[in-house]
N, C-alpha and C positions, 0 to 999 in steps of 0.2 A: 535117419534118412528123411529128407524133406521132399515134398512134391512141388514141382514147379507150378507157378500161377497159370491158370488157364488163359489162353489168348483168344481174343474175339476173331472170328473168321471174317473175311472180307465180304462175304455174302450177306452178313447181318447188318453191315453198316449202310446207312442211308446216305444217298448223295446229298451234299449240302445244297440248300436252296439259296438261290440268289434273289435278293429283293428286287421287285419290279421297279426300276427307276423311271420308266417311261410314264408319262401322265396319262390318266384315263380320260375317255371321252365324257363330255358333260352334256346333259339334256337341259336346254334353256327354253323357258316358256314365253317370256316376254310379257310386256304390259297388256297388250291386246288379248293374248291367250289367257292371262290370269283373270282379266275382266270377264271373258267368256266363261271361264271355269268357276268363278266365284260369284260375281254380281248377277249374272243372268239367272242361275238357279235360285238365288236368294230372292230376286225380284219375282220370279215365277211362284215361289212359295208364298210370298206376301200377297200376290195377286189372287192365288187360289183361296187363301183365307178371306180376302176381301170379297171375292165372288160368293163364297159360301155364306158370308154374313148377310148377303142380300136375299138368300133363299128364305121364303116364309116358313116359320115354324122351327127353323134350325137355330136361329139366334134370338129366341124369345127372352131368355134369361141373361143375355149378354155374355154368352159363353165364348164366342169367337173373337169379339172385338178386342179384348186385352191381349190376345195372342199376337197381334200384328206388331206392337212395339216390342214384345218379347223376342220375336223373330229378328227384328232389326237389331236389338241389343245382342242377341246371340251371334248374329252375323258379324258385328263389329268386335265383340269381346272374344269370341271363340273362332269365328270364321277367318278373319283376316290373319291373325297370327298363326292359326292352325294350318291354313293352306300354304302360307309362306314357309312355315317350318317343314311341312311335308315336301314341298318343292325343293327346299335346300337339303334336307336329309337324304332324299332319293335322287339327287342330281346326277350321280354316277350310275344309277340304275336306268338302263335304256328301255326296259320293258314297260309299256304303258299300263299294263294291268296293275303293277305295283303302285303307280301314282293314283290310279282310279280307286283302288282299295284304300289308300291313305286318305283321299278326299271323302270317301264314304265314311270312314272312321271320324273325320272331323265333323261331318254332317250329323252323325249320331250323337256327338257331344253337344249339339245345339239343344237337345232335349233337357238335360239337367239345369239349364238356365232358368226354367220355370220355377225352380226351387227358391229363387231369389224372392219371388212373390210371397211365398210362405209354404211350409211343408204340411200344413193341415188341410183337411177336407179332401176334395177331389183333385187338387193341384198336382200331386205326384203322378196321378193317372194320365196327365197331359204329356209326360215325358216321351212316351212312344208316339203320341200324336204329332209331336213336333220333330223328334229325332229321326224316326224312320223315313218320313218323306224328305226331310232335309238331307239325309245321307244318300238316298237314292238320287235326288236331284243334283247334289254336288258331284256324285259319281258320273252321272250322265253329262254334267257340264264339263267335267275334266275329259271325258271321252270325246265330247264335241270339240274341245280345244286341242285335240291331238294333232290335227293338221297345222296348227299354229306353232307347235313345238319344233325346235331344231336341235340337231346334234352338233356340238362343236368339239373338234379334236384339237387339243392344245398343242400337239406336235406339229400340226400344219399351220403355217403362217397365213393369216387372212390375205386376200388379194390386194387390198389397199396398203398393207404393210410389207408386202414382198419386195425385195430389192430386185434389180434387173438380173443379177446373177442367179437368184433363186427362181425367177420366172422362166428363164431359158438357160439351162446349164450347158448347152452345146457352145454358146458364144462366150462363155466365161473365160 
């Protein structure tokens, strides 16, 4: 005698998921917003280092002067591609906190650029001196640029591309 094969009950089956075919909203920053979120914090960081260089006793050994070109190099090599990559990766994420934390991470990556000068002596100790303030400033810059960001919904046609039928469906 053979036993019949067990059958799965209906309650165990999961309903099939349909793929979401509608397009998701996109957060766009624009050129002015990107300049506010990247260039302004980088310029503030360079200005702070320049101002600290004028304080007597702080820059006797020439400690701060070489950091200004390093900040500029980090801003160009790490900052530009990093902030653009964060903006692109999180374009569907509408929460500003995610973007701000991404910019903070890019700012923290400014620090290891000092290793280009050399890994010996006190140079590796400069990583947090550059990275932490740059991360904080880039995060603040992205937070300041939040009013310049706009949310675009791809399902809705822009006003200048809308046909007369889509503008007023009653008269179609």
